[in-house]
N, C-alpha and C positions, 0 to 999 in steps of 0.2 A: 479616583480609582477606575480602572478599565472595565469595560462592560463584561459580565459574567455570560459566557455562551453555554448553552445546554448541549453537551455533546453525548450522542447515543452510543451505546457500546453493545455489540453482539457478544454473546458468550463464547462463541467458538465451540469446539468440541470439548465437552465438560469432563471427558475422560483424559484430556491433555492438560496443558499447563495454563490454559486461557484464564480461567477463574483466578488462579494464583497471581498472574501478573497484573490483573485487573485490581485485585486487593492490594497489592504492592504499591500500585501507582498512586493510591490514595494517600500515601505517606509523603510524597513528594510535595513540598510546600507551593510550588509553582503551579500545580494542578488546581488547587483551591483557590489560588489567586486569580486564575484566568477563567475557570470554567466549572460547571457542575456536571457530574457524570450520571447518566441515567442508563442502567443495565436492562436489556430486554432479555428475559429468560424465566424459566418455571421457578417459582419460589420453593417449591418442595425439592426439585434437583438441587438448587443453589444451597438450601439448608443442609441437604444430605451431603453435599460436597464439603461444606464448612465442618460438619460433624466428623467426616472422615479424616480430615487433616487437623482436628482439634483446634480450630480457630474460633475466636471470640468476636469476629467482625460482626458488627451490627447491620442487618438489612432493613432499610427504610422502604416498606412496600407501599407504593403509590398508585393511585387511580388515574391521576393526570399529572402532566409535567409541572404544573403550578405548585404541586404539593412537594416537589423535590427540595432537598436540603443540601447545602454546600458541605464538602469535606465528609461526606458519608455515602455509602453504597445505596443509592437509590435504585428501586427495582419495579419495573412494570411486568407484572405476571403474564407469562404466555402459557399456552397449553403444553402438555408434556405427554408422550406415549407411554412413558413409565417412570418410576421414581427410582431408578437404579442407576448408581454410579459405579464404574468399574475402572478405577485409575489405571492408566496405561494400556487399555484394551480398545481396539477398533470395534465399533459395533454399529449395526444398521440404526438402531434407536438413537444412539448418541448423534449419529450423522444427521438424522432427521430433526432432532431437537435443536441442533446447530442451525440448520436451515430455517426452522421456524422462527428462531431468535432473529436471525439476519433479516428475513422477510418482514418480521414485525417492525423492527427498527427502520427499515426502509419505508414502511407505510407512514410512520411517523414523520420521517424526513419529507416525504411526498406532500404531506399535509402541512409542512413548515412548523411543526410543533417542536422540532429540534434544529440545531444549526448545521450538524456535520455528524457523521458517523466514523467510529473507529472499530474495526473488525478484529476481533481475536482469531487466532488460527483455527482453521477447519481441516478435515480430511475429506477431500473431494471425492474420493473413491466410495467412502461411506455414505455420503449424501447421494451419489449416483444410483445406489442400490434402492432408494425410495423415490428419487426425484431424477428420472432417467435422462432428462435434457440438460441438467445441471453440468456446466464445465468448470466454473469457478467464479470467484467474486466479481472479476471485471466483467465477464460476459453476462452475469446476472444482472449487474448494475447497468449495463447498456440496454439490456431488455426492459428493464423496470423504468428507467428514465429516459431513454433515447440518447442519441449523441454517438460520438465515434471516439472511444477512449484512447488514452496513451498511458503505458505503465511508466511512471517515473520514480526511479529511485533516488532518494533525497538524503544528503547528510551535510554537515558543515564542510566537507571536503569536496563534494561534487554532486551534481544533478545529472544523472544519465537516463537516456531512454533508448528504445530498441526499434529497429526496422523489422526484424522478424522476432517471434516469441517463442512459445513451447512446441517447437517442431524438431524432428531429428536433424542432427548435424548434415547428414548426407542430402537433405532438402535445402539447406540454407542458400547456396549459390543460385539455384534456380528461383528462389523465393525473393531474392534481393532485386529490386527493379527501380528505375528512376523515379517512377511514380510513388512507390512507397518510401523512398528516401525523402523526396520532397514533402509528402504528406506528414511524416514523422517529424520531420524538421520544422515545418510550420505549427504543428501542434505544440511542440517543445517551446518555439518561440513565443507563441501566444500564452502559454501557461507561464513562462518566466515573467512575461509583462504582467499578466492579470493576477497570478497567484503568488509571485514572489517579489513583485514591486520592482522589476529591473527594466529600466525604460529602454535601453538599447542593448539586448543580450548578445553576447558573443558566443558562437556555437562552434564546437570542433566536431568534425566528422571523421570517424575511424575508417580505415581501409578494411577490406575483407581478407585479403591474402597476407601471407607473411611480408614483412617489410613494405606493405602497402603495394605489392605486386613487383616490387624492384624493376620498375620501368617496363612492365609487361613480361618480364622473364618468369615471374612466379605466379602469373595470372593476370587476366585482362580486365576483370571487372572494375578495378579502379580507373582504367582509361575509357572504357566503354559505357559505364554506367554511373560510377560515383562521382568523378570529376565533372561530367555533364550536369548532374543534378545540383552539385554545388554552384556551378555557374548560373543555373536557372534560379536558384534560391537567392543569390546576391543581386539579381536583376529585380527581385521583389523587395528591394530595400532592407534586406536582412544582412547580418554580418555572420557569414558562414566560412570557415576555413577547413582545409584538409585536401585529400585524405591523409590521416596521420597513421603511421605504423602503430598498431595497438600494443606491440611488445615494449616500445619505449615511451609511449605517451604518459603513462600514469605517474609522473613525477610532479613534485610540489610546484615547480615553475609553471609547467602547463596547466595544472589544475587551478592555479591563481590566475591564469591568464584568460580562462574561459568560463562563462556562466552556465553553460550546458554542453552535454556531449551526446552525440548519436553513435551507438554501437550497432553493428550489423547483425549480431545475433546474441542470444541470451548469455552464454558463458563468457564471451568476449567482454562484456560489460559488467556482469555480476561477480566474476571472480576477483577483479580488482576492487569492486565496490564493497564486496562483503569482507575481503581481506583487511580493508582499510576503515571500514565503517560498520561493521556487523553489529556491534553492541548498541549503537545509537542511530543506525539507518532506519529510513522509513520508506514504505512502498505507498505512493500517492497515485490514485487513478486520475490523471489529468484528462481534460477534453470534455468533461460532463458538466452540467449545470449544478450539480451537487458536489459536496466535498467528502471524500472517503479517503482515510489513510489506515495503514496497518503496520505492525512490526514486520521485520524482514524474515523471521524466523517461522518455524512450523509448529505443529502441536507437542512436539518433544515428548512422546509417550514414555520414553525410557526413563524420564525424570519426574514424571507426573506424581504429584502428592508428596514429594520429598522435600519441598521447600527450597530447592536449588535454582529454580528459574530466575533468570536475570530480567528485570522489568524494564530496563533501560530503553530499548527499542519501542516498547509499548507507550511508555512516558512520552518519548519524543514524538511518537505518532500523534499523541493527544495534543501536544504543544505545537506541532507543525499545523494540525488541522485549525487550532485557534488563530495562528498567524495567517493562514489563508483566508479564513473568514474575515479578518480585519483588512487584509489586503483587497479582497473582493468589495468590501463595502466602502472603500475609499473612492471607488469610481462613481 
């Protein structure tokens, strides 16, 4: 029998679909096969949620991780600033409760009481109304654990990382630099080796401009920044190719040829990723000493409490976390 890992789960925003996909994930036989789930959240709020959706799900309230049981919703009780669940509604209190859940789970992770965390969707704007320095999961984790992270989107079809993140499209060109391309590619290369057990990763780098600049006619960034960065990376005993035109890259032949992809900006990579892998895609925060994954979707307030939420991405996030734990422990 493979070892059972203890996976910490943050509730996300309880007015969204977070708890619904957590409950649904327990029905997947692979979850109980590989891990035990420990939810961090207010027992009163979770009970209120279950009552609202008429669920008979049993909650195993525990004081310590050793009390957890397999194939059941284990819960470490956290404080709550109210006991109100308003499904489908953004609120300051719900945002704060999701932050408390996340912070508590991370404290347990920091103390090595759990092996990884999987974060249910939050509403960042709601959290910021109480925690003014909060930007998002990634930045919070960097501050909590140190390190220099890389957002890595993972599916059976591709693993794709980004040179720039959540910035306006008008700022992308000035934000793409040789240094950033090299740093992102090195972090991706290291993660593919450490976290996915790929000994000699092959990495594709996308161009920035249409048709990868069309030999300079449609932009010079490929010639002046991206190609020199690729040359530097290959001097470091890495296998890096490109720049490839983004509009024609995402075909099966190319995806099968490369282990990882570097996109220049958010939508360049996430549009094809979500189009091809939305239901089972996973967001992995690479580059840190700890393991955190999440589904690729948000709080989905519009379907909260309706029983319509698809738990596939959340289930896959749990299983990917288990795989990464196993790969890291091989070293």
